[in-house]
N, C-alpha and C positions, 0 to 999 in steps of 0.2 A: 368778138365773140370770146376766147377764151378769157375773157375775163372776168365772168362772173366762176365761171371753171374753177382759177385761179385764186379768187376771192376766199371762195367757198371752200378750196385744199387749203389754204391760207393758216383762212380761220377755224377750221378744227385737228389744225396741226402745230398752229403758231408757229412756221415755218416760212423762211421765204420761198416763195414757188416759181420757177422759170417754168419758158420753153424755146428751144430755139430749136435753128436748123443749121443742113449747114451747102455753104452760096461757096461755089465756087470752092474754094482753100479753105478757106476757115467754116468756122461751129461762130454763130453771130446768133444771139436773145432777140427775138422777138416780143417777146410777152416777160413781164415779170411782177410781184406783187408781193410787196412785204408786208409783215402785218404791224396791225396799227398800235401795237400795244407794248411792244418791242423796242427795249432801250439800244438791243444795236439792228445797223442798218446793212446787208451786204452793198459792197461797191458795185457791183455789176452792175449793169448801163443798157437799156435796148437800145439794141443797133449795134452794141460793143460788141469785137471780138475774146473768149474767151479760148487760151491753148483745149487742143482735143484731147492728145496726151492725158489731162489730172484733173481733169474737173468729169463729171460725174453726164453732163450734158455731152458733153465727148466723144470717154470714150464707150456711151449708146449708143448714139450715130457713126463712130468707126466703128462699131461692132456688127451693125445696119450695114453699112456702105461695100460697098467689090472690094478686092484686097489694090485693087490697083488703083480708084483714091486714096487708100488710106497709105500705100507706099510713095505717093505723089504728094503727098500731105505730110508726110511723116522727110521726104527727102528737102522739103523746101521750111518750114520748119522746123528739123529735127525732134530733139525731145529731150527738149532743156530742163533739170530740175531745176524745181521749186521747195523742195522739204525733202527730207531726210525717205517720206517716203515714196517722193516721182521715181513712176516706173521709167528708168532711163535709156533700155535697151532695145531694138528694134524686134527683135525673137521673143522677148518678154513682155512686149504690148500685148502681139500676135498669141501668145497665150491666156494674155488679162480679154481677150477680145472673144476670143472663144468661148472663157468662161462666161461672160455676157451675154453672149448664144443662149450655153445652156439655157444658164440662173432663170436669164428671157429681163433683168436687168441690169444699171451698173452700180456699182458702190463709186463715191471718191473717199478714202478714208484721210483728209485731209493734206492729199497727192502731190493739190496747188495751192492751198493754203493752209497756214499752221492752224492745228485747234477749229478745218470748219468740217463738215462731215454732209453727202450729200448724197441724193439715191435717186437714179432717173430708169425713163424707159423712155422707148423706145414711143412714136407713131406713127401704125402703118393702115396704110391705105389698103381699099377695097382687093387688091391686088399681092397682101402681104410686100408691099413695096414702101420704101421709110422713107416720110414725112417732111417727120421731126423727133422733137426730144421731149419727155418733161420733169423736170428735177424737181425735189424739194432739198430744201438747204442751210442747213443752219451750224449751230457750236458741235462740239464733240458733244458733250453734256447733251444737248436737248439729245441726240439718240442713247441715252442714259443706259438701258439694258434689252433685251435680246426680244424683251414681251412692248417697248418702246417702239421701238426699231419695227417691229413684225405687224402693228398694228399702225407706222406709217409709209410702211412697205402694199398694205392693201388698201389703205386711202386712198393714196396716188393713184396703184392699177386701177383701180375706182373709178378718180378721176377720169385717169387715158382712156377708159373704157364711155365713160360721161363725150367723148369729145371726140371718139369714135364714130359713135352713134349720131351726133350731131350731125360729124361730117359724111352722113350716113356711109360711111366704112363700114358697117357690121351693119347689115340688112336684118 
């Protein structure tokens, strides 16, 4: 069902789009769509886990999960440094998660992979409970200025809302 929405989002942004969930204590990619006209392909795979503390999807999923779950994930996997931008202290990750809830979306600013940027929104059900996360990912140069970033945020949010409507999460 989400493939149509991811394909359209990818066509509009020329960025890789993902949908992910928390399964147990892991963040899993459950759907992905790559741009057809880009020579660069994201190495992410459907069914593969991604780090929670340093990816857009992971951070948005943590931000809208109970604190107890976040603490269990941190205890099990730690806060491993991947780049110089990775958040590696528990206090700092909780501050970041609060910012995400206030803003309504997460940003991965080359925290997991150098030169990669990601924006992610939560997909909430009709009871305002977390179901999944949707994101767009590309190279830092794909997010060249504030106007481009804001356009991509609007397109991502619009796609998220269409998915919520299709799932009857919005009446």
